[in-house]
C-alpha positions as CSV (number, residue, x, y, z in Angstrom):
1,M,1.2,-4.2,23.8
2,A,5.0,-4.6,24.3
3,E,7.2,-1.9,22.8
4,Y,9.6,-3.0,20.1
5,N,13.2,-2.1,20.6
6,L,13.3,1.2,18.7
7,S,16.1,3.7,18.5
8,E,15.6,7.2,19.8
9,E,15.3,8.5,16.2
10,Q,12.7,5.8,15.3
11,R,10.7,6.7,18.3
12,E,10.6,10.3,17.3
13,F,9.3,9.4,13.9
14,Q,6.7,7.1,15.4
15,K,5.6,9.8,17.9
16,L,5.4,12.4,15.2
17,A,3.1,10.2,13.1
18,R,1.1,9.1,16.1
19,D,0.5,12.6,17.4
20,F,-0.5,13.8,13.9
21,A,-2.9,10.8,13.5
22,V,-4.6,11.6,16.8
23,R,-4.8,15.3,16.3
24,E,-5.5,15.6,12.5
25,V,-6.4,12.3,11.0
26,A,-8.7,10.4,13.4
27,P,-11.2,13.3,14.0
28,K,-11.7,13.6,10.2
29,A,-12.0,9.8,9.4
30,A,-15.8,9.6,9.6
31,H,-16.3,12.7,7.5
32,F,-14.2,11.5,4.6
33,D,-15.6,8.0,4.8
34,E,-19.0,9.6,4.4
35,T,-18.2,12.0,1.6
36,G,-15.5,10.0,-0.2
37,V,-13.7,13.2,-1.2
38,R,-10.0,13.9,-1.2
39,P,-8.9,15.0,2.4
40,E,-7.0,18.0,1.0
41,E,-6.5,19.9,4.3
42,V,-5.2,16.8,6.2
43,L,-2.9,15.8,3.3
44,K,-1.5,19.3,3.1
45,K,-0.7,19.3,6.9
46,A,0.9,15.8,6.5
47,W,3.1,17.1,3.7
48,E,4.1,20.1,5.7
49,A,5.0,17.9,8.6
50,G,7.2,15.7,6.4
51,L,5.0,12.6,6.7
52,T,4.6,12.0,2.9
53,N,7.2,10.7,0.5
54,V,9.4,9.7,3.4
55,M,11.6,7.3,1.4
56,A,12.5,9.8,-1.3
57,P,16.3,10.3,-1.5
58,D,18.0,13.3,0.0
59,A,19.4,14.2,-3.4
60,V,15.9,15.4,-4.4
61,G,15.0,16.9,-0.9
62,G,13.5,13.7,0.7
63,L,14.2,12.2,4.1
64,Q,15.5,8.9,2.5
65,L,14.2,6.9,5.5
66,P,14.7,3.2,5.6
67,L,11.7,0.9,5.0
68,F,11.4,0.2,8.8
69,E,10.9,3.9,9.6
70,A,8.5,4.3,6.7
71,A,6.5,1.3,8.0
72,L,6.4,2.8,11.5
73,I,5.0,6.1,10.1
74,Q,2.5,4.2,7.9
75,E,1.2,2.1,10.8
76,E,0.6,5.2,13.0
77,L,-1.1,7.2,10.3
78,S,-3.3,4.2,9.5
79,T,-4.3,3.9,13.1
80,G,-5.9,7.3,12.6
81,C,-7.5,6.4,9.3
82,S,-6.1,3.9,6.8
83,A,-8.0,5.6,3.9
84,I,-6.4,9.0,4.5
85,A,-3.1,7.3,5.1
86,A,-3.5,5.5,1.8
87,Y,-2.4,8.6,-0.1
88,S,1.1,8.3,1.5
89,E,1.0,4.5,1.3
90,T,0.2,4.6,-2.5
91,S,2.7,7.3,-3.3
92,N,5.5,5.5,-1.5
93,I,4.7,2.3,-3.3
94,A,4.6,4.0,-6.7
95,Q,8.1,5.5,-6.1
96,L,9.7,2.1,-5.2
97,P,10.7,1.2,-8.8
98,L,12.4,4.5,-9.3
99,L,14.2,4.2,-6.0
100,A,15.4,0.7,-6.9
101,E,16.7,2.0,-10.2
102,N,18.3,5.1,-8.6
103,D,18.7,7.1,-11.8
104,Q,19.3,10.7,-10.7
105,K,17.7,12.2,-13.8
106,R,14.5,10.2,-13.4
107,L,14.4,10.9,-9.7
108,S,14.6,14.6,-10.3
109,K,12.0,14.6,-13.0
110,F,9.4,12.5,-11.3
111,I,10.0,12.4,-7.5
112,Q,11.3,15.9,-6.7
113,P,8.0,17.5,-7.8
114,L,6.3,15.4,-5.1
115,I,8.6,16.9,-2.5
116,D,8.4,20.5,-3.7
117,E,4.5,20.5,-3.8
118,L,1.6,18.6,-2.4
119,K,1.5,16.0,-5.1
120,F,1.2,12.2,-5.2
121,A,2.1,9.3,-7.4
122,G,-0.1,6.3,-8.1
123,Y,0.3,2.7,-9.3
124,A,-1.6,0.3,-11.5
125,T,-2.8,-2.7,-9.6
126,N,-0.9,-5.0,-12.1
127,L,2.3,-3.9,-10.5
128,L,1.6,-5.9,-7.3
129,R,0.0,-9.1,-8.6
130,T,3.0,-10.5,-10.5
131,I,4.1,-12.9,-7.7
132,S,0.9,-14.9,-7.5
133,G,0.9,-16.5,-10.9
134,D,-2.0,-14.3,-12.1
135,D,-2.8,-14.0,-15.7
136,L,-1.0,-10.9,-17.1
137,S,-2.2,-11.2,-20.7
138,D,-4.3,-8.0,-20.0
139,L,-1.2,-5.9,-19.5
140,P,-1.0,-2.7,-21.7
141,T,1.4,-3.0,-24.6
142,L,4.5,-0.8,-25.1
143,R,5.7,-0.3,-28.6
144,Q,8.9,1.3,-29.6
145,T,8.5,4.1,-32.2
146,G,10.4,6.9,-33.7
147,E,13.9,7.1,-35.0
148,N,16.2,4.5,-33.4
149,N,13.1,3.3,-31.4
150,S,13.8,6.2,-29.0
151,N,10.1,6.9,-28.2
152,F,7.2,4.7,-27.2
153,E,3.5,4.2,-27.5
154,L,1.5,2.7,-24.7
155,D,-1.9,1.1,-25.5
156,G,-4.4,-0.6,-23.2
157,K,-6.3,-0.3,-19.9
158,V,-5.2,-0.4,-16.3
159,R,-6.8,0.1,-12.9
160,V,-4.9,2.7,-11.0
161,V,-4.9,3.6,-7.3
162,L,-5.2,7.4,-6.8
163,A,-6.4,7.7,-10.4
164,G,-7.3,11.4,-11.1
165,N,-5.4,12.4,-7.9
166,C,-1.8,11.6,-9.0
167,E,0.8,13.3,-11.1
168,W,1.9,10.0,-12.6
169,F,1.5,6.3,-12.1
170,V,3.6,3.2,-12.7
171,T,2.4,0.2,-14.6
172,L,3.8,-3.0,-16.0
173,A,3.6,-3.3,-19.8
174,R,4.5,-5.9,-22.4
175,T,6.9,-4.6,-25.0
176,I,6.5,-5.5,-28.7
177,S,8.5,-4.4,-31.7
178,N,7.0,-2.5,-34.6
179,D,6.4,-5.7,-36.7
180,E,5.3,-8.0,-33.9
181,K,1.7,-8.6,-32.7
182,A,1.0,-8.7,-29.0
183,S,1.1,-12.2,-27.7
184,E,-1.9,-13.5,-25.8
185,S,0.4,-14.9,-23.1
186,S,3.3,-13.4,-21.4
187,N,6.0,-14.5,-19.1
188,Q,5.1,-12.8,-15.8
189,F,8.4,-11.1,-15.4
190,A,9.4,-10.4,-19.1
191,N,7.8,-7.0,-18.9
192,T,8.8,-3.4,-18.6
193,I,8.0,-0.9,-15.8
194,V,6.6,2.3,-17.3
195,I,5.9,5.7,-15.8
196,V,2.8,7.4,-17.2
197,P,2.2,11.1,-16.5
198,T,-1.5,11.7,-16.1
199,N,-1.5,14.8,-18.3
200,T,-0.4,12.8,-21.3
201,E,-2.6,13.3,-24.4
202,G,-4.9,10.4,-25.2
203,L,-5.2,9.2,-21.6
204,K,-8.8,8.7,-20.5
205,I,-9.8,8.3,-16.8
206,A,-13.1,6.6,-16.1
207,E,-15.3,7.3,-13.1
208,P,-13.8,6.0,-9.9
209,I,-15.2,2.7,-8.6
210,K,-17.5,2.9,-5.5
211,P,-15.6,0.8,-2.9
212,L,-16.8,-0.9,0.3
213,G,-14.1,0.7,2.4
214,R,-11.3,3.3,2.2
215,K,-13.8,5.4,0.4
216,C,-11.8,8.6,-0.1
217,V,-9.1,6.6,-2.1
218,P,-9.9,7.1,-5.8
219,I,-9.4,3.9,-7.8
220,A,-10.4,4.0,-11.5
221,D,-9.7,2.4,-14.8
222,I,-7.5,4.4,-17.1
223,E,-7.6,3.8,-20.9
224,M,-4.5,4.6,-23.0
225,R,-5.0,4.9,-26.7
226,A,-1.5,4.7,-28.2
227,I,-0.3,7.5,-25.9
228,G,3.2,8.8,-26.7
229,L,5.9,8.4,-24.1
230,T,9.6,9.4,-24.0
231,A,12.5,7.2,-23.0
232,D,12.5,9.0,-19.6
233,C,9.3,7.1,-18.8
234,V,10.9,3.7,-18.9
235,V,12.4,2.4,-15.7
236,G,15.6,0.5,-16.4
237,R,15.9,-1.4,-19.6
238,I,13.2,-2.6,-22.0
239,G,11.9,-5.9,-20.7
240,G,13.8,-5.5,-17.5
241,A,11.0,-5.4,-14.9
242,Q,12.4,-8.6,-13.3
243,E,15.5,-6.7,-12.3
244,F,13.4,-4.4,-9.9
245,L,10.3,-6.4,-8.9
246,P,12.1,-8.6,-6.4
247,I,13.2,-5.4,-4.6
248,V,10.0,-3.5,-5.1
249,L,7.3,-6.1,-4.2
250,P,8.6,-7.0,-0.7
251,K,8.7,-3.3,0.3
252,A,5.2,-2.7,-1.1
253,Y,3.8,-5.7,0.7
254,L,5.3,-4.5,4.0
255,L,3.9,-1.0,3.6
256,L,0.5,-2.5,3.1
257,A,1.0,-4.8,6.1
258,A,1.8,-1.7,8.2
259,S,-1.5,-0.1,7.1
260,A,-3.4,-3.2,8.0
261,I,-1.8,-3.3,11.4
262,G,-2.8,0.3,12.0
263,T,-6.4,-0.4,11.1
264,A,-6.5,-3.3,13.6
265,K,-4.9,-1.3,16.3
266,S,-7.6,1.3,16.0
267,A,-10.2,-1.4,16.3
268,L,-8.7,-2.7,19.4
269,Q,-8.4,0.8,21.0
270,H,-12.1,1.5,20.4
271,S,-13.0,-2.0,21.7
272,I,-11.1,-1.5,24.9
273,I,-12.6,1.9,25.6
274,Y,-16.1,0.6,24.8
275,G,-15.5,-2.5,26.9
276,K,-14.6,-0.4,29.9
277,E,-17.6,2.0,29.5
278,R,-20.3,-0.5,28.7
279,F,-21.9,-2.1,31.7
280,T,-23.9,-5.3,32.0
281,F,-24.9,-7.0,35.2
282,G,-23.3,-4.1,37.1
283,V,-19.8,-4.6,35.7
284,P,-17.9,-3.4,32.5
285,I,-18.4,-5.9,29.7
286,A,-14.5,-6.2,29.4
287,S,-14.7,-7.9,32.8
288,H,-16.7,-10.8,31.3
289,Q,-14.5,-13.7,30.2
290,G,-16.0,-13.9,26.7
291,I,-15.1,-10.3,25.9
292,G,-11.9,-10.4,27.8
293,F,-10.6,-13.4,25.8
294,M,-11.7,-11.7,22.6
295,L,-9.7,-8.6,23.5
296,A,-6.7,-10.7,24.4
297,D,-6.8,-12.5,21.1
298,M,-7.0,-9.2,19.3
299,A,-4.0,-7.8,21.2
300,K,-1.7,-10.9,20.7
301,D,-2.5,-11.2,17.0
302,I,-1.7,-7.5,16.4
303,E,1.5,-7.9,18.2
304,A,2.4,-11.0,16.2
305,A,1.7,-9.1,12.9
306,R,3.9,-6.2,14.1
307,L,6.8,-8.4,14.9
308,L,6.6,-10.2,11.6
309,T,6.4,-6.9,9.7
310,Y,9.2,-5.2,11.7
311,K,11.5,-8.2,11.3
312,S,10.9,-8.3,7.6
313,C,11.5,-4.6,7.2
314,Q,14.8,-4.9,9.1
315,L,15.8,-7.8,6.9
316,I,15.3,-5.8,3.8
317,D,17.0,-2.7,5.2
318,L,20.1,-4.8,5.8
319,D,20.0,-6.3,2.3
320,D,17.2,-5.7,-0.1
321,S,18.5,-8.2,-2.5
322,D,18.3,-11.0,0.1
323,E,16.4,-14.0,-1.4
324,T,14.5,-14.5,1.8
325,A,13.1,-11.0,1.7
326,M,10.2,-11.9,-0.6
327,S,9.1,-14.8,1.5
328,A,9.3,-12.9,4.8
329,A,7.4,-9.9,3.4
330,L,4.7,-12.1,1.8
331,E,4.2,-14.0,5.1
332,A,4.0,-10.7,7.0
333,K,1.5,-9.2,4.5
334,V,-0.8,-12.2,4.5
335,F,-0.8,-12.6,8.3
336,A,-1.4,-8.8,8.8
337,Q,-4.3,-8.6,6.3
338,E,-6.0,-11.7,7.7
339,M,-5.4,-10.5,11.2
340,S,-6.8,-7.0,10.4
341,M,-10.0,-8.5,9.0
342,R,-10.4,-10.8,12.0
343,V,-9.7,-8.1,14.6
344,T,-12.0,-5.5,13.1
345,T,-14.8,-8.1,12.8
346,D,-14.3,-9.0,16.5
347,A,-14.5,-5.3,17.3
348,V,-17.9,-5.1,15.8
349,Q,-18.9,-8.1,17.9
350,V,-17.6,-6.4,21.1
351,F,-19.8,-3.4,20.3
352,G,-22.8,-5.8,19.6
353,G,-25.7,-4.2,17.8
354,Y,-24.0,-0.8,18.1
355,G,-21.0,-2.1,16.2
356,Y,-23.3,-2.7,13.2
357,S,-24.3,1.0,13.2
358,R,-22.5,3.7,11.2
359,E,-22.8,5.9,14.3
360,Y,-19.9,3.9,15.8
361,P,-16.4,3.7,14.2
362,V,-15.8,-0.1,14.1
363,E,-18.0,-0.9,11.2
364,K,-15.9,1.5,9.1
365,L,-12.7,-0.2,10.3
366,M,-14.1,-3.6,9.2
367,R,-14.9,-2.3,5.8
368,D,-11.5,-0.7,5.5
369,A,-9.8,-3.9,6.6
370,K,-11.4,-5.9,3.8
371,S,-9.4,-4.0,1.2
372,F,-6.1,-5.4,2.5
373,Q,-7.2,-8.9,1.6
374,L,-7.6,-7.8,-2.0
375,V,-4.9,-5.3,-2.8
376,G,-1.6,-6.7,-4.0
377,G,-3.0,-10.2,-4.7
378,V,-5.8,-11.9,-2.8
379,S,-5.0,-13.8,0.3
380,Q,-5.7,-17.2,-1.1
381,S,-3.3,-16.9,-4.0
382,Q,-0.6,-15.6,-1.8
383,L,-1.1,-18.3,0.8
384,A,-0.7,-20.8,-2.1
385,D,2.7,-19.1,-2.9
386,I,3.8,-19.5,0.7
387,G,2.6,-23.1,0.8
388,R,4.5,-24.0,-2.4
389,K,7.7,-22.5,-1.1
390,A,7.3,-24.3,2.2
391,L,6.7,-27.6,0.4
392,H,9.7,-27.0,-1.9
393,E,12.0,-26.3,1.1
394,A,10.8,-29.4,2.8
395,L,11.6,-31.6,-0.2
396,T,15.1,-30.2,-0.8
């Protein structure tokens, strides 16, 4: 694949993540897929190497890397194993609302502990589905309480990535006053972003779901029974989620796109090795036109997804309030997740019957790739968003 025009510093970050993925992540991928447990030792080494929380500001001890560098690191870690890399992916996404707000007190309280120790943040899945016109009537409700409405109660149920393995998570919530009943319908952006510490009294974490892929990533429902929160847990102003989501969502989508690309790259690498080692009719199967064309399609599609993602990251790094950022990020995410599913499925085909066996790595990659078509909004709803925007632009 062609090398993107990276600076020397960007190449160093890329190489650091790539070497770590080859040395520490890839050899453990099958084990943690089989057991589904938290990869504690690998995560600790990644934290010590500075490969987690890379976008955290230098004011709290972080590297404060731009989105582009964060995506480069995420792609390489996911090439080793996107499930293990999902811990850094998830924590980076969870921090985005706080980074967008840039309140020093909140950054010190919630993000600095993630820098000082091996800890992660999570996010409720409702945070990433607001762009697709999904029904948000099931959001938890946030009620102001106490003298001068200075405290809050959060009530409801959310599904959280890294549930049980995170210090806190962010969620969207509908805000209602003390004398007002929760409405059954809600404007999709007239909500509040809330930080929920997982040690809060009254919070109940259900058993994690049993996923098809990315098995060591705990995802579970969390029930909150009128749990008490302080004003520090509200990002921005009450009802002000819309002020941050246009900045948060494109960055989250591109981090997910980078993970999907890494998964596809791993599938291609395994397919090329197998294609050169497996012989039929006296020649490597990669020499056969049918397999050769398949490998070529895999390579060109991965490269196209990378270029879309890199371009969108650079656009956001130049100006994260640019109105075109959302469209560019959404296009990159949808293309990358569809590409990843297609490439990993083709990888299983290259391996033939062996590819369908758990003794070989590509069936795991195919299962992992499926998750990208579901997280942050399903492909079909996001394709509809892209189509509506294209139609609107064509008519104006």
